[in-house]
C-alpha positions in Angstrom: 1.0 -7.1 114.1 -1.0 -10.4 114.5 -4.6 -10.6 113.3 -5.7 -10.9 116.9 -4.3 -8.7 119.7 -3.4 -10.8 122.8 -6.3 -9.8 125.1 -5.0 -11.8 128.1 -1.7 -10.0 128.0 -3.3 -6.5 127.8 -5.8 -7.3 130.6 -2.9 -8.6 132.8 -0.7 -5.6 132.0 -3.5 -3.2 132.8 -4.3 -5.0 136.1 -0.6 -4.8 137.2 -0.4 -1.2 136.2 -3.6 -0.4 138.0 -2.3 -2.1 141.2 1.0 -0.3 141.0 -0.7 3.1 140.4 -2.9 2.6 143.4 0.0 1.5 145.6 2.0 4.5 144.5 -0.9 6.8 145.3 -1.2 5.3 148.8 2.5 5.1 149.5 2.4 8.0 152.0 0.0 5.9 154.2 2.5 3.1 154.5 0.1 0.5 153.0 1.6 -2.7 151.8 0.6 -4.8 148.8 -3.1 -5.8 149.0 -3.8 -3.8 152.2 -5.5 -1.0 150.2 -8.0 -3.5 148.8 -9.2 -4.4 152.2 -9.3 -0.8 153.2 -11.3 0.1 150.0 -13.8 -2.6 150.9 -14.2 -1.6 154.5 -14.4 2.1 153.6 -17.5 1.2 151.5 -19.0 -1.2 154.0 -17.7 -1.9 157.5 -18.5 -5.1 159.4 -17.4 -7.5 156.7 -15.9 -10.8 157.6 -12.7 -12.3 156.0 -15.0 -14.7 154.1 -17.0 -11.7 152.8 -13.8 -10.1 151.5 -12.9 -13.3 149.7 -16.3 -13.9 148.2 -17.6 -10.3 147.5 -14.3 -8.6 146.6 -12.5 -11.5 145.0 -9.5 -11.3 147.4 -7.2 -14.2 147.8 -8.2 -16.4 150.7 -4.6 -17.4 151.4 -3.6 -13.8 152.0 -6.6 -12.2 153.8 -5.6 -13.3 157.3 -2.1 -11.9 156.8 -3.3 -8.6 155.3 -5.9 -8.1 158.1 -3.2 -8.8 160.7 -0.9 -6.2 159.1 -3.8 -3.6 159.1 -4.6 -4.4 162.7 -0.9 -4.0 163.7 -0.9 -0.6 162.0 -4.0 0.4 163.9 -6.3 0.8 160.8 -8.6 -2.2 161.4 -10.0 -4.1 164.4 -12.0 -7.3 164.7 -15.2 -7.5 166.7 -17.3 -10.5 167.5 -20.4 -10.9 165.4 -23.4 -10.0 167.6 -25.4 -13.0 166.1 -22.5 -15.5 166.1 -19.7 -14.8 168.6 -17.4 -17.3 166.7 -17.4 -15.1 163.7 -15.3 -11.9 163.6 -16.3 -8.8 161.8 -13.8 -6.2 160.5 -14.2 -2.5 161.3 -12.1 0.5 160.6 -10.5 2.2 163.7 -10.5 5.9 164.0 -7.1 5.9 162.2 -8.6 3.8 159.5 -11.6 6.1 159.2 -9.3 9.1 158.8 -8.0 7.4 155.7 -11.4 7.3 154.1 -11.1 10.7 152.4 -7.6 9.8 151.1 -8.8 6.4 149.9 -11.8 8.0 148.1 -9.6 10.7 146.5 -7.2 8.0 145.3 -10.0 5.9 143.9 -11.4 9.0 142.1 -8.0 10.0 140.7 -7.2 6.5 139.5 -10.6 6.0 138.0 -10.2 9.3 136.1 -6.7 8.3 134.9 -7.9 4.9 133.9 -10.8 6.2 131.8 -9.2 9.3 130.4 -10.0 9.7 126.7 -13.1 7.4 126.9 -16.5 8.7 126.2 -19.4 7.7 128.5 -20.5 5.1 125.9 -16.9 3.7 125.5 -16.6 3.4 129.3 -19.9 1.6 129.5 -18.9 -0.7 126.7 -15.5 -1.4 128.4 -17.2 -2.3 131.7 -19.6 -4.6 129.8 -16.8 -6.3 128.0 -14.7 -6.7 131.2 -17.8 -8.2 132.9 -18.1 -10.7 130.0 -14.4 -11.6 130.4 -14.9 -12.1 134.1 -17.9 -14.3 133.6 -15.9 -16.3 131.0 -13.3 -16.9 133.7 -15.9 -18.0 136.1 -15.8 -14.9 138.3 -19.1 -14.6 140.2 -20.2 -11.0 139.7 -23.2 -9.3 141.3 -25.8 -8.1 138.8 -24.8 -4.4 139.0 -21.2 -3.9 140.0 -20.4 -0.6 138.3 
């Protein structure tokens, strides 16, 4: 084994496995790749714009419009004009999208438990701190307290 474990490979592998696990957990809801991330964000805070999703949730600008269109066609998301700027569109969950909130919350809880299984509170806190450092090293703009 080399003196230094390949950190980038492990982080990448964990990220792919995490995405696959979430997608598998949500497969009954007919959610495509990336759609769950938009639903997660809107379940936490409705009324976001596509720009908000890109900036605050680090979603890919190139795929947001496509993902939102897919969620709209499935009846989970709708766009509404911003009351302060009619040119801007805000995203809201529909009744069908809101019905997914409990499922989404349950999936997030199950995956979080699986992800941190075997870690003490201190180890989990240290892991989050180290991952935040990695994100900052890669020029990811993180809010002060994103835990």
